[in-house]
Backbone of each chain as ProteinMPNN parsed JSONL, in Angstrom:
{"seq_chain_A": "DTGVSQNPRHKITKRGQNVTFRCDPISEHNRLYWYRQTLGQGPEFLTYFQNEAQLEKSRLLSDRFSAERPKGSFSTLEIQRTEQGDSAMYLCASSLSPSGELFFGEGSRLTVL", "coords_chain_A": {"N_chain_A": [[17.86, -14.675, -26.066], [15.084, -15.297, -24.253], [12.969, -13.467, -22.757], [10.294, -12.168, -20.735], [7.465, -11.679, -22.639], [5.273, -9.27, -23.993], [2.202, -8.404, -25.507], [-0.293, -6.396, -27.177], [2.291, -3.843, -27.488], [1.471, -1.269, -27.377], [-1.729, 0.202, -27.091], [-4.435, 1.912, -28.284], [-7.628, 2.933, -27.589], [-11.166, 3.442, -27.809], [-13.352, 4.722, -25.345], [-15.38, 2.362, -23.717], [-14.881, 0.237, -25.361], [-13.606, -3.138, -25.679], [-10.536, -4.583, -24.593], [-7.678, -6.699, -24.969], [-4.819, -8.072, -23.508], [-1.784, -9.85, -23.938], [0.464, -12.093, -22.355], [3.519, -13.7, -22.438], [5.304, -15.695, -20.457], [8.62, -16.357, -19.069], [9.726, -19.504, -20.029], [10.073, -21.694, -18.177], [8.992, -20.726, -15.876], [6.678, -20.917, -13.271], [5.166, -19.123, -11.945], [3.123, -16.298, -12.391], [2.451, -12.87, -12.856], [0.393, -9.948, -12.824], [0.706, -6.49, -13.03], [-0.157, -3.048, -12.594], [0.727, 0.13, -13.794], [0.726, 3.536, -13.316], [1.434, 6.855, -14.528], [4.329, 8.136, -13.097], [4.139, 6.666, -10.821], [4.737, 3.745, -8.732], [4.608, 0.248, -9.705], [1.459, -1.459, -9.287], [0.044, -4.21, -7.685], [-1.987, -6.551, -9.376], [-2.938, -9.221, -9.985], [-2.28, -12.757, -9.495], [-0.907, -15.783, -10.642], [-0.377, -19.207, -10.038], [0.963, -21.648, -11.787], [-1.808, -22.724, -13.588], [-3.686, -21.744, -11.889], [-5.468, -19.066, -10.53], [-4.575, -17.245, -7.886], [-4.909, -14.939, -6.389], [-6.728, -11.922, -6.6], [-6.48, -8.51, -6.901], [-8.272, -5.87, -5.215], [-8.276, -3.801, -6.902], [-8.929, -4.772, -9.334], [-11.703, -4.557, -11.024], [-15.004, -5.845, -11.807], [-14.91, -5.654, -14.508], [-12.538, -6.503, -15.362], [-10.672, -9.315, -16.351], [-8.56, -12.098, -15.945], [-6.679, -14.726, -17.309], [-5.012, -17.9, -17.369], [-4.763, -20.274, -19.098], [-3.425, -22.801, -19.656], [-1.393, -22.812, -17.944], [0.701, -21.536, -19.09], [1.021, -19.071, -21.218], [-0.627, -15.919, -20.524], [-3.66, -14.005, -20.418], [-5.03, -10.736, -20.177], [-8.004, -9.214, -19.915], [-9.904, -6.34, -20.499], [-13.03, -5.126, -20.145], [-15.44, -2.886, -21.558], [-13.953, -0.398, -21.508], [-12.684, 2.343, -19.584], [-11.688, 5.774, -19.144], [-10.077, 5.961, -16.947], [-8.767, 3.574, -16.946], [-6.513, 3.832, -18.377], [-3.164, 3.173, -18.538], [0.017, 1.573, -17.858], [0.306, -1.799, -18.356], [1.791, -4.33, -16.752], [3.439, -7.411, -17.009], [4.816, -10.12, -15.222], [7.085, -12.776, -14.378], [8.121, -15.604, -12.421], [10.167, -18.146, -10.884], [10.329, -19.146, -8.353], [9.306, -18.564, -4.918], [10.129, -15.371, -4.319], [11.575, -12.096, -4.26], [12.476, -11.505, -6.717], [11.343, -10.752, -9.569], [10.704, -11.187, -13.035], [10.145, -8.873, -15.306], [8.098, -8.006, -18.121], [8.123, -5.71, -20.944], [5.84, -4.315, -20.884], [2.42, -3.319, -21.593], [1.037, -0.603, -22.981], [-1.846, 1.159, -22.359], [-4.137, 3.375, -23.74], [-7.012, 5.101, -23.243], [-9.417, 6.736, -24.97]], "CA_chain_A": [[17.363, -14.557, -24.689], [13.632, -15.166, -24.29], [12.427, -12.954, -21.512], [8.84, -12.061, -20.71], [6.999, -10.971, -23.827], [3.921, -8.751, -23.872], [1.615, -7.864, -26.735], [0.532, -5.445, -27.919], [3.055, -2.925, -26.656], [0.662, -0.051, -27.243], [-3.113, 0.045, -27.536], [-5.286, 3.09, -28.136], [-8.991, 2.494, -27.816], [-12.205, 4.374, -27.382], [-14.083, 4.345, -24.137], [-16.453, 1.416, -23.95], [-14.4, -0.916, -26.12], [-12.886, -4.179, -24.935], [-9.15, -4.8, -24.999], [-7.039, -7.885, -24.398], [-3.364, -8.098, -23.531], [-1.229, -11.189, -23.796], [1.779, -12.2, -21.737], [4.227, -14.973, -22.526], [6.358, -15.65, -19.436], [9.785, -17.207, -19.285], [9.062, -20.8, -20.212], [10.067, -22.598, -17.029], [8.435, -20.047, -14.708], [5.313, -21.326, -12.978], [4.456, -18.022, -11.315], [2.883, -15.19, -13.313], [1.852, -11.741, -12.158], [0.032, -8.738, -13.552], [0.767, -5.244, -12.279], [-0.542, -1.857, -13.345], [1.561, 1.274, -13.421], [0.337, 4.827, -13.869], [2.554, 7.778, -14.68], [4.937, 8.669, -11.889], [3.894, 5.787, -9.67], [5.276, 2.395, -8.804], [3.632, -0.759, -10.115], [0.491, -1.934, -8.294], [-0.321, -5.613, -7.894], [-3.342, -6.822, -9.842], [-3.326, -10.613, -9.828], [-1.175, -13.713, -9.451], [-1.186, -17.167, -11.017], [0.615, -20.253, -9.867], [0.55, -22.519, -12.887], [-3.027, -22.182, -14.193], [-4.593, -21.304, -10.821], [-5.409, -17.663, -10.129], [-4.62, -17.354, -6.435], [-5.37, -13.71, -5.771], [-7.08, -10.769, -7.415], [-6.536, -7.273, -6.136], [-9.551, -5.142, -5.294], [-8.156, -2.882, -8.031], [-9.529, -5.438, -10.495], [-13.16, -4.556, -10.968], [-15.637, -6.932, -12.563], [-14.641, -5.479, -15.935], [-11.222, -7.089, -15.629], [-10.544, -10.759, -16.152], [-7.272, -12.643, -16.352], [-6.651, -16.177, -17.432], [-3.753, -18.57, -17.736], [-5.471, -21.544, -19.32], [-2.616, -24.016, -19.617], [-0.23, -22.571, -17.112], [1.821, -20.946, -19.838], [0.742, -17.659, -21.456], [-1.771, -15.366, -19.802], [-4.333, -12.86, -21.029], [-5.732, -9.801, -19.312], [-9.033, -8.551, -20.702], [-10.646, -5.25, -19.878], [-14.274, -4.869, -20.863], [-16.057, -1.564, -21.409], [-12.865, 0.417, -20.974], [-12.922, 3.697, -19.082], [-10.469, 6.577, -19.229], [-9.255, 5.644, -15.777], [-8.019, 2.342, -17.182], [-5.28, 4.188, -19.078], [-2.018, 2.827, -17.694], [0.898, 0.53, -18.371], [-0.007, -3.092, -17.741], [3.043, -5.074, -16.704], [3.398, -8.824, -16.674], [6.083, -10.614, -14.704], [7.069, -14.19, -14.031], [9.211, -16.06, -11.562], [10.177, -19.592, -10.696], [10.232, -19.514, -6.949], [8.871, -17.426, -4.106], [11.191, -14.42, -4.025], [11.286, -10.752, -4.755], [13.061, -11.317, -8.047], [10.405, -10.954, -10.663], [11.193, -10.812, -14.35], [9.074, -8.114, -15.928], [8.083, -7.668, -19.53], [8.24, -4.283, -21.212], [4.558, -3.691, -20.605], [1.454, -2.941, -22.637], [0.495, 0.712, -22.605], [-3.227, 1.356, -22.792], [-4.691, 4.728, -23.726], [-8.451, 5.088, -23.5], [-9.84, 8.093, -25.364]], "C_chain_A": [[15.866, -14.333, -24.722], [13.16, -14.756, -22.913], [10.919, -12.971, -21.582], [8.404, -11.188, -21.882], [5.558, -10.519, -23.655], [3.461, -8.155, -25.201], [0.162, -7.463, -26.508], [1.307, -4.533, -26.979], [2.26, -1.646, -26.412], [-0.737, -0.343, -27.774], [-3.852, 1.341, -27.25], [-6.702, 2.657, -28.474], [-9.967, 3.571, -27.361], [-12.907, 3.827, -26.15], [-15.241, 3.409, -24.495], [-16.054, 0.179, -24.73], [-13.719, -1.91, -25.186], [-11.463, -4.295, -25.47], [-8.622, -6.059, -24.306], [-5.54, -7.779, -24.57], [-2.886, -9.527, -23.298], [0.157, -11.11, -23.178], [2.308, -13.606, -21.929], [5.378, -14.93, -21.538], [7.586, -16.427, -19.885], [9.317, -18.651, -19.13], [9.03, -21.681, -18.97], [9.444, -21.982, -15.784], [6.972, -20.443, -14.482], [4.487, -20.208, -12.342], [4.329, -16.861, -12.295], [2.073, -14.118, -12.613], [1.441, -10.674, -13.174], [0.077, -7.565, -12.578], [0.294, -4.118, -13.197], [0.296, -0.685, -12.842], [1.036, 2.524, -14.106], [1.517, 5.773, -13.783], [3.049, 8.307, -13.336], [4.753, 7.816, -10.653], [4.608, 4.445, -9.84], [4.207, 1.419, -9.257], [2.731, -1.174, -8.951], [0.061, -3.347, -8.667], [-1.774, -5.729, -8.347], [-3.758, -8.263, -9.549], [-2.12, -11.524, -9.964], [-1.674, -15.101, -9.83], [-0.038, -18.053, -10.584], [0.167, -21.389, -10.77], [-0.738, -21.939, -13.473], [-3.992, -21.611, -13.157], [-4.368, -19.829, -10.481], [-5.624, -17.605, -8.622], [-5.037, -16.073, -5.732], [-5.675, -12.671, -6.835], [-7.156, -9.557, -6.514], [-7.927, -6.65, -6.234], [-9.487, -4.063, -6.373], [-8.815, -3.456, -9.279], [-11.043, -5.474, -10.331], [-13.696, -5.724, -11.79], [-15.378, -6.815, -14.061], [-13.309, -6.128, -16.352], [-11.295, -8.595, -15.424], [-9.192, -11.209, -16.68], [-7.359, -14.148, -16.355], [-5.244, -16.658, -17.728], [-4.122, -20.039, -17.972], [-4.622, -22.809, -19.222], [-1.368, -23.827, -18.778], [0.957, -22.024, -17.867], [1.542, -19.466, -20.045], [-0.481, -17.224, -20.656], [-2.381, -14.237, -20.618], [-5.014, -12.035, -19.954], [-6.723, -9.052, -20.2], [-9.702, -7.465, -19.881], [-11.886, -4.988, -20.731], [-14.771, -3.455, -20.574], [-15.051, -0.587, -20.799], [-13.331, 1.822, -20.604], [-11.608, 4.453, -19.153], [-9.522, 6.283, -18.067], [-8.471, 4.349, -15.918], [-6.701, 2.622, -17.898], [-4.09, 4.01, -18.138], [-1.103, 1.906, -18.476], [0.548, -0.747, -17.621], [1.235, -3.977, -17.892], [2.78, -6.525, -16.315], [4.773, -9.227, -16.178], [5.958, -12.106, -14.433], [8.243, -14.495, -13.115], [9.082, -17.56, -11.366], [9.902, -19.985, -9.254], [9.743, -18.322, -6.147], [10.065, -16.548, -3.745], [10.762, -13.055, -4.521], [11.807, -10.514, -6.142], [12.062, -11.738, -9.1], [11.044, -10.492, -11.956], [10.03, -10.167, -15.097], [9.236, -8.049, -17.439], [8.157, -6.164, -19.699], [6.9, -3.562, -21.098], [3.7, -3.461, -21.838], [0.813, -1.629, -22.194], [-0.88, 0.892, -23.213], [-3.609, 2.825, -22.67], [-6.154, 4.635, -24.12], [-8.905, 6.518, -23.771], [-11.29, 8.352, -24.983]], "O_chain_A": [[15.414, -13.281, -25.174], [12.975, -15.587, -22.023], [10.331, -13.694, -22.386], [8.924, -10.089, -22.079], [4.71, -11.298, -23.219], [4.223, -7.499, -25.912], [-0.544, -8.111, -25.736], [0.999, -4.466, -25.789], [2.374, -1.025, -25.355], [-0.906, -1.042, -28.773], [-3.89, 1.808, -26.111], [-6.941, 2.076, -29.532], [-9.611, 4.486, -26.619], [-13.027, 2.617, -25.961], [-15.978, 3.645, -25.452], [-16.787, -0.81, -24.763], [-13.316, -1.578, -24.072], [-11.225, -4.122, -26.666], [-9.059, -6.425, -23.215], [-5.048, -7.438, -25.646], [-3.501, -10.3, -22.563], [0.922, -10.182, -23.444], [1.629, -14.586, -21.621], [6.343, -14.197, -21.756], [7.59, -17.067, -20.936], [8.588, -18.971, -18.191], [8.029, -22.359, -18.738], [9.37, -22.637, -14.744], [6.138, -20.321, -15.38], [3.268, -20.322, -12.214], [5.301, -16.483, -12.95], [1.133, -14.41, -11.875], [2.056, -10.522, -14.229], [-0.44, -7.636, -11.463], [0.345, -4.234, -14.421], [0.539, -0.532, -11.645], [0.915, 2.566, -15.33], [2.479, 5.524, -13.056], [2.28, 8.853, -12.546], [5.165, 8.201, -9.558], [5.02, 4.07, -10.938], [3.018, 1.733, -9.199], [3.161, -1.237, -7.799], [-0.247, -3.632, -9.824], [-2.669, -5.096, -7.786], [-4.801, -8.502, -8.941], [-1.075, -11.125, -10.478], [-2.738, -15.533, -9.387], [1.13, -17.698, -10.741], [-0.873, -22.009, -10.546], [-0.76, -20.76, -13.827], [-5.021, -21.046, -13.528], [-3.251, -19.401, -10.187], [-6.72, -17.88, -8.135], [-5.479, -16.121, -4.584], [-4.971, -12.558, -7.838], [-7.825, -9.582, -5.48], [-8.658, -6.87, -7.2], [-10.51, -3.475, -6.726], [-9.213, -2.713, -10.176], [-11.589, -6.303, -9.603], [-12.935, -6.486, -12.387], [-15.6, -7.77, -14.804], [-13.014, -6.274, -17.538], [-11.89, -9.084, -14.464], [-8.739, -10.756, -17.731], [-8.022, -14.759, -15.517], [-4.408, -15.927, -18.26], [-3.829, -20.914, -17.156], [-5.115, -23.82, -18.721], [-0.408, -24.588, -18.888], [2.083, -22.036, -17.369], [1.796, -18.669, -19.142], [-1.26, -18.049, -20.179], [-1.697, -13.592, -21.414], [-5.508, -12.563, -18.957], [-6.325, -8.342, -21.124], [-10.023, -7.662, -18.709], [-11.774, -4.663, -21.914], [-14.551, -2.908, -19.493], [-15.272, -0.029, -19.724], [-14.231, 2.394, -21.218], [-10.538, 3.847, -19.216], [-8.302, 6.356, -18.215], [-7.602, 4.058, -15.096], [-5.86, 1.731, -18.011], [-4.028, 4.626, -17.074], [-1.403, 1.511, -19.603], [0.502, -0.761, -16.391], [1.658, -4.317, -18.997], [1.998, -6.812, -15.408], [5.785, -8.726, -16.668], [4.855, -12.629, -14.277], [9.218, -13.746, -13.046], [8.043, -18.16, -11.641], [9.313, -21.03, -8.981], [9.76, -17.192, -6.637], [10.915, -16.948, -2.95], [9.703, -12.902, -5.13], [11.609, -9.435, -6.701], [11.955, -12.908, -9.465], [11.82, -9.536, -11.979], [9.062, -10.831, -15.467], [10.348, -8.038, -17.966], [8.244, -5.426, -18.718], [6.839, -2.337, -21.204], [4.191, -3.416, -22.966], [0.137, -1.564, -21.167], [-1.056, 0.79, -24.427], [-3.424, 3.439, -21.619], [-6.49, 4.149, -25.2], [-8.791, 7.394, -22.914], [-11.81, 9.438, -25.238]]}, "seq_chain_B": "GESVGLHLPTLSVQEGDNSIINCAYSNSASDYFIWYKQESGKGPQFIIDIRSNMDKRQGQRVTVLLNKTVKHLSLQIAATQPGDSAVYFCAELVSDYKLSFGAGTTVTVRA", "coords_chain_B": {"N_chain_B": [[-2.847, 1.683, 1.799], [0.502, 2.806, 0.817], [3.198, 0.689, 1.79], [5.84, 1.066, 1.67], [7.958, 3.844, 1.03], [9.492, 6.542, -0.737], [12.093, 8.959, -0.12], [12.908, 11.164, -1.694], [11.765, 12.407, -4.78], [13.37, 12.893, -6.996], [16.774, 12.739, -8.141], [19.804, 14.172, -8.867], [22.931, 13.514, -10.16], [26.461, 13.741, -10.437], [28.357, 12.294, -13.009], [30.373, 9.582, -12.159], [30.354, 10.129, -9.463], [29.096, 8.933, -6.257], [25.841, 7.573, -5.728], [23.003, 7.903, -3.624], [20.057, 6.487, -2.696], [17.106, 6.742, -0.936], [14.733, 5.063, 1.204], [11.772, 4.54, 3.059], [9.996, 2.46, 5.346], [6.937, 1.202, 6.788], [6.033, -0.945, 8.305], [7.081, -2.715, 10.968], [7.384, -5.411, 11.072], [8.13, -6.199, 8.594], [10.143, -8.103, 6.39], [11.578, -8.479, 4.052], [13.108, -6.929, 1.426], [13.361, -5.236, -1.711], [15.159, -3.824, -4.429], [14.412, -2.198, -7.449], [15.128, -1.28, -10.839], [14.041, 0.928, -13.325], [14.181, 1.608, -16.589], [13.505, 4.05, -19.126], [10.617, 3.309, -20.927], [10.765, 0.62, -20.475], [10.243, -2.453, -18.581], [10.349, -2.915, -14.971], [13.508, -3.833, -13.5], [15.14, -6.227, -11.61], [17.441, -5.406, -9.05], [18.793, -5.772, -6.51], [18.401, -7.517, -3.405], [17.368, -7.705, 0.084], [17.226, -9.266, 3.23], [15.65, -9.132, 6.478], [17.352, -10.093, 8.396], [19.792, -9.179, 7.851], [22.1, -6.415, 7.652], [23.372, -5.225, 5.631], [24.058, -5.544, 2.169], [25.916, -6.442, -0.646], [26.317, -5.836, -4.14], [27.217, -5.836, -7.579], [28.702, -2.876, -7.916], [26.642, -1.83, -6.425], [25.098, -1.299, -3.238], [23.025, -2.266, -0.623], [21.583, -0.985, 2.254], [20.16, -1.671, 5.376], [18.292, -0.382, 7.938], [16.835, -1.313, 10.648], [16.004, -0.206, 12.979], [15.156, 2.42, 12.552], [13.534, 1.922, 10.48], [14.367, 2.046, 7.72], [15.745, 1.964, 4.483], [18.435, 1.953, 2.111], [19.819, 2.512, -1.135], [22.89, 2.331, -2.537], [24.837, 3.493, -5.154], [27.814, 3.005, -6.658], [30.283, 5.051, -8.219], [28.675, 6.357, -10.298], [27.184, 5.908, -13.471], [26.309, 6.985, -16.843], [24.45, 5.088, -17.803], [23.105, 4.421, -15.549], [21.043, 6.126, -15.214], [17.717, 6.303, -14.506], [14.508, 5.233, -13.186], [14.232, 4.394, -9.829], [12.982, 1.955, -7.701], [12.011, 1.071, -4.447], [10.839, -1.902, -2.949], [8.623, -4.028, -1.161], [8.19, -7.329, -0.081], [5.123, -8.382, 0.546], [3.622, -10.601, 0.889], [3.667, -14.099, 0.133], [3.921, -13.737, -2.571], [3.349, -11.17, -3.412], [4.362, -7.974, -4.297], [4.896, -4.773, -2.9], [5.287, -1.655, -4.101], [7.195, 1.37, -3.789], [6.946, 4.895, -4.692], [9.016, 5.712, -6.355], [12.267, 6.963, -7.328], [13.667, 9.245, -9.485], [16.633, 9.084, -11.116], [19.078, 11.111, -12.42], [21.892, 11.313, -14.381], [24.554, 13.459, -14.647], [26.753, 14.54, -17.162]], "CA_chain_B": [[-1.839, 2.639, 1.355], [1.841, 2.279, 0.569], [3.959, 0.249, 2.946], [7.169, 1.614, 1.473], [7.907, 5.141, 0.377], [10.807, 7.118, -0.977], [12.259, 10.271, 0.472], [13.001, 12.209, -2.695], [11.329, 11.898, -6.087], [14.399, 13.05, -8.023], [18.157, 12.842, -7.697], [20.725, 14.487, -9.943], [24.257, 13.15, -9.675], [27.54, 13.881, -11.416], [28.958, 11.034, -13.445], [31.534, 9.195, -11.378], [30.065, 10.243, -8.032], [28.23, 7.898, -5.688], [24.428, 7.94, -5.562], [22.31, 7.269, -2.5], [18.599, 6.585, -2.817], [16.559, 6.336, 0.354], [13.373, 4.532, 1.24], [11.287, 4.246, 4.399], [8.873, 1.538, 5.386], [6.128, 1.466, 7.971], [5.723, -2.143, 9.067], [8.286, -3.221, 11.631], [7.462, -6.851, 10.845], [8.584, -6.446, 7.222], [11.408, -8.813, 6.466], [12.241, -8.731, 2.776], [13.036, -5.725, 0.611], [13.983, -5.401, -3.018], [15.321, -2.632, -5.253], [14.238, -2.373, -8.885], [15.498, -0.173, -11.719], [13.191, 0.956, -14.505], [14.595, 2.541, -17.629], [12.395, 4.592, -19.9], [10.026, 2.415, -21.917], [11.008, -0.785, -20.135], [9.721, -2.925, -17.319], [11.326, -2.886, -13.875], [14.54, -4.858, -13.51], [15.664, -6.522, -10.283], [18.828, -5.015, -8.804], [19.342, -6.42, -5.336], [17.424, -7.679, -2.331], [17.943, -7.873, 1.414], [16.301, -9.747, 4.261], [15.769, -8.361, 7.712], [18.423, -10.623, 9.253], [21.032, -8.582, 7.366], [22.143, -4.956, 7.671], [24.047, -4.738, 4.433], [24.304, -6.541, 1.136], [26.596, -5.793, -1.76], [26.329, -6.443, -5.457], [28.183, -5.179, -8.447], [28.599, -1.411, -7.807], [25.488, -1.436, -5.602], [25.032, -1.749, -1.853], [21.782, -1.936, 0.056], [21.704, -0.91, 3.7], [18.872, -1.768, 6.055], [18.309, 0.057, 9.336], [15.527, -1.731, 11.164], [15.635, 0.638, 14.108], [14.392, 3.568, 12.053], [12.739, 1.429, 9.353], [14.889, 2.777, 6.579], [16.748, 1.283, 3.669], [19.017, 2.797, 1.083], [20.552, 1.895, -2.23], [24.043, 3.122, -2.912], [25.429, 3.131, -6.438], [29.176, 3.529, -6.712], [30.789, 5.521, -9.513], [27.475, 6.397, -11.138], [27.434, 6.005, -14.906], [25.116, 7.422, -17.593], [23.497, 3.991, -17.89], [22.366, 4.305, -14.286], [19.885, 7.026, -15.277], [16.502, 5.483, -14.515], [13.691, 5.362, -11.975], [14.556, 3.33, -8.89], [11.889, 1.652, -6.779], [12.129, 0.077, -3.397], [9.636, -2.718, -2.856], [8.563, -4.942, -0.031], [7.384, -8.526, -0.32], [4.125, -8.337, 1.615], [3.094, -11.956, 1.044], [4.506, -15.044, -0.591], [4.041, -13.445, -3.996], [2.912, -9.816, -3.732], [5.279, -6.874, -4.02], [4.361, -3.432, -2.739], [6.31, -0.738, -4.565], [7.134, 2.788, -3.511], [6.64, 5.749, -5.842], [10.17, 5.799, -7.249], [13.174, 8.108, -7.413], [14.258, 9.386, -10.814], [18.044, 9.439, -11.041], [19.616, 11.678, -13.652], [23.346, 11.385, -14.298], [25.093, 14.587, -15.415], [28.067, 14.236, -17.739]], "C_chain_B": [[-0.492, 1.986, 1.203], [2.462, 1.798, 1.866], [5.405, 0.681, 2.846], [7.027, 2.934, 0.747], [9.293, 5.721, 0.271], [10.889, 8.521, -0.417], [12.239, 11.379, -0.558], [12.565, 11.654, -4.04], [12.397, 12.007, -7.164], [15.77, 13.166, -7.373], [19.006, 13.116, -8.926], [22.141, 14.268, -9.418], [25.269, 13.299, -10.8], [28.103, 12.51, -11.751], [30.234, 10.773, -12.653], [31.328, 9.315, -9.884], [29.222, 9.055, -7.574], [26.816, 8.444, -5.529], [23.87, 7.213, -4.343], [20.826, 7.548, -2.647], [18.001, 5.991, -1.546], [15.111, 5.894, 0.256], [13.019, 4.246, 2.701], [10.148, 3.247, 4.31], [8.175, 1.669, 6.725], [5.929, 0.249, 8.875], [6.988, -2.744, 9.671], [8.443, -4.73, 11.47], [7.946, -7.2, 9.435], [9.946, -7.097, 7.244], [12.095, -9.055, 5.141], [12.005, -7.529, 1.882], [13.836, -5.918, -0.672], [14.094, -4.028, -3.686], [15.187, -3.027, -6.723], [14.66, -1.102, -9.612], [14.593, -0.227, -12.941], [13.679, 2.037, -15.461], [13.391, 2.93, -18.469], [11.915, 3.587, -20.943], [10.213, 0.94, -21.634], [10.327, -1.158, -18.835], [10.78, -2.849, -16.233], [12.282, -4.071, -13.942], [15.089, -5.009, -12.099], [17.12, -6.077, -10.171], [19.425, -5.85, -7.68], [18.25, -6.545, -4.287], [18.14, -7.837, -0.998], [16.86, -8.366, 2.358], [16.614, -9.071, 5.578], [16.831, -8.904, 8.655], [19.8, -10.102, 8.828], [20.93, -7.069, 7.493], [22.653, -4.392, 6.354], [24.199, -5.886, 3.452], [24.898, -5.82, -0.063], [26.444, -6.586, -3.035], [27.391, -5.759, -6.278], [27.885, -3.683, -8.487], [27.394, -0.947, -6.99], [25.589, -2.051, -4.22], [23.68, -1.358, -1.297], [22.033, -2.009, 1.556], [20.307, -0.919, 4.313], [19.043, -1.374, 7.514], [16.933, -0.224, 9.914], [15.061, -0.848, 12.314], [14.764, 1.809, 13.663], [13.575, 3.204, 10.813], [13.089, 2.158, 8.059], [15.836, 1.886, 5.794], [17.232, 2.224, 2.585], [19.724, 1.942, 0.046], [21.681, 2.833, -2.599], [24.602, 2.584, -4.22], [26.804, 3.797, -6.496], [29.526, 3.952, -8.134], [29.682, 5.54, -10.554], [27.831, 6.672, -12.594], [26.177, 6.479, -15.624], [24.051, 6.335, -17.705], [22.726, 3.745, -16.613], [21.175, 5.246, -14.249], [18.624, 6.193, -15.466], [15.65, 5.886, -13.317], [13.974, 4.147, -11.095], [13.419, 3.191, -7.883], [12.373, 0.745, -5.661], [10.797, -0.655, -3.31], [9.764, -3.645, -1.663], [7.724, -6.144, -0.443], [6.399, -8.65, 0.823], [3.402, -9.667, 1.795], [4.05, -12.873, 0.293], [4.775, -14.602, -2.021], [3.738, -11.99, -4.359], [3.951, -8.795, -3.333], [4.494, -5.573, -3.874], [5.476, -2.458, -3.06], [6.097, 0.657, -4.005], [6.927, 3.565, -4.801], [7.823, 5.926, -6.791], [10.968, 7.078, -7.114], [13.783, 8.122, -8.806], [15.684, 9.882, -10.661], [18.499, 9.921, -12.409], [21.115, 11.854, -13.46], [23.83, 12.493, -15.22], [26.484, 14.251, -15.91], [29.126, 15.214, -17.248]], "O_chain_B": [[-0.336, 0.784, 1.422], [2.281, 2.414, 2.917], [6.126, 0.665, 3.844], [6.105, 3.129, -0.045], [10.167, 5.429, 1.088], [9.871, 9.196, -0.259], [11.627, 12.424, -0.335], [12.955, 10.545, -4.406], [12.339, 11.28, -8.155], [15.915, 13.618, -6.237], [18.938, 12.382, -9.912], [22.503, 14.778, -8.358], [24.974, 13.02, -11.962], [28.297, 11.674, -10.87], [31.072, 11.662, -12.504], [32.041, 8.68, -9.107], [28.709, 8.282, -8.383], [26.62, 9.624, -5.236], [24.22, 6.065, -4.068], [20.398, 8.701, -2.713], [18.347, 4.882, -1.138], [14.373, 6.292, -0.645], [13.852, 3.774, 3.475], [9.426, 3.197, 3.314], [8.747, 2.185, 7.685], [5.686, 0.396, 10.073], [7.86, -3.225, 8.947], [9.525, -5.268, 11.708], [8.149, -8.374, 9.123], [10.816, -6.7, 8.02], [13.099, -9.765, 5.093], [10.865, -7.152, 1.609], [14.829, -6.644, -0.718], [13.22, -3.177, -3.52], [15.749, -4.022, -7.18], [14.563, 0.002, -9.076], [14.395, -1.291, -13.528], [13.594, 3.23, -15.167], [12.387, 2.218, -18.51], [12.704, 3.08, -21.741], [9.858, 0.098, -22.458], [9.888, -0.291, -18.079], [11.97, -2.732, -16.526], [11.917, -5.162, -14.381], [15.461, -4.021, -11.466], [17.931, -6.33, -11.062], [20.426, -6.543, -7.865], [17.291, -5.774, -4.28], [19.348, -8.068, -0.947], [15.712, -7.928, 2.285], [17.694, -8.514, 5.772], [17.18, -8.236, 9.628], [20.83, -10.517, 9.361], [19.838, -6.501, 7.45], [22.4, -3.237, 6.011], [24.433, -7.033, 3.833], [24.45, -4.739, -0.446], [26.438, -7.817, -3.035], [28.34, -5.181, -5.748], [26.872, -3.284, -9.062], [27.164, 0.258, -6.889], [26.09, -3.162, -4.046], [23.238, -0.225, -1.485], [22.618, -2.969, 2.058], [19.394, -0.255, 3.823], [19.846, -1.965, 8.235], [15.986, 0.532, 9.696], [13.865, -0.755, 12.59], [13.77, 2.145, 14.308], [12.993, 4.079, 10.172], [12.25, 2.782, 7.41], [16.632, 1.145, 6.372], [16.538, 3.163, 2.193], [20.159, 0.821, 0.311], [21.451, 3.994, -2.936], [24.812, 1.381, -4.375], [26.918, 5.018, -6.391], [29.13, 3.317, -9.111], [29.742, 4.832, -11.56], [28.652, 7.534, -12.908], [25.083, 6.384, -15.068], [22.859, 6.644, -17.701], [21.791, 2.945, -16.595], [20.366, 5.166, -13.325], [18.479, 5.475, -16.455], [16.021, 6.764, -12.538], [13.957, 3.01, -11.567], [12.96, 4.17, -7.295], [13.068, -0.24, -5.91], [9.746, -0.071, -3.574], [10.861, -3.991, -1.224], [6.678, -5.997, -1.075], [6.783, -8.983, 1.944], [2.649, -9.837, 2.753], [5.125, -12.448, -0.129], [5.752, -15.041, -2.628], [3.865, -11.62, -5.526], [4.377, -8.746, -2.179], [3.554, -5.309, -4.624], [6.498, -2.431, -2.375], [4.964, 1.078, -3.774], [6.755, 2.979, -5.87], [7.612, 6.271, -7.954], [10.421, 8.142, -6.824], [14.348, 7.124, -9.253], [15.917, 10.972, -10.139], [18.33, 9.236, -13.418], [21.555, 12.47, -12.49], [23.556, 12.479, -16.42], [27.306, 13.731, -15.155], [30.29, 15.108, -17.632]]}, "name": "protein", "num_of_chains": 2, "seq": "DTGVSQNPRHKITKRGQNVTFRCDPISEHNRLYWYRQTLGQGPEFLTYFQNEAQLEKSRLLSDRFSAERPKGSFSTLEIQRTEQGDSAMYLCASSLSPSGELFFGEGSRLTVLGESVGLHLPTLSVQEGDNSIINCAYSNSASDYFIWYKQESGKGPQFIIDIRSNMDKRQGQRVTVLLNKTVKHLSLQIAATQPGDSAVYFCAELVSDYKLSFGAGTTVTVRA"}
């Protein structure tokens, strides 16, 4: 069963460093999402791709954040000059059609020291 | 701010009993709601959804009720099992592709 795969699962970095997370969605899914989740809270929408087109970026995504989905398959989320406030779980999800049923990966947990 | 919110952050239930998790929403125009389950160390998992043209929808051991008059929805889990221990989120589809999640209710099943 090939669900949504995220790497790395855990990343510890020092403030000011750059980090990149990768998401491999379910292969036939054309929709890909990034959410961020902090401890005790529900996931918050960050950005959405339909195929390779990034259709919306949340205002939560500062200029230090960039996401790509170059060929409409896998996606990367890069955070430049990390800050302690960036510490969170970064969740990727995919879906095939417009619905509330998203298939989430297990997340990439970022800790910024 | 949040468009959906939960009533209680935690719920402790005896194994075999029924669980009820509540959620309120603020936008009377909202028309699509979803419940997700998140186990420790995992991503959220879709449980069940309901549209505003329905009052009730049933799945396997789960029922979602929607009361549009008071802008409230609930998730009922029948015969709660240890594997039901998780954080449960209600969410609203606020656009074609964007989900707005509540803060979550942590359900703990007592043996």
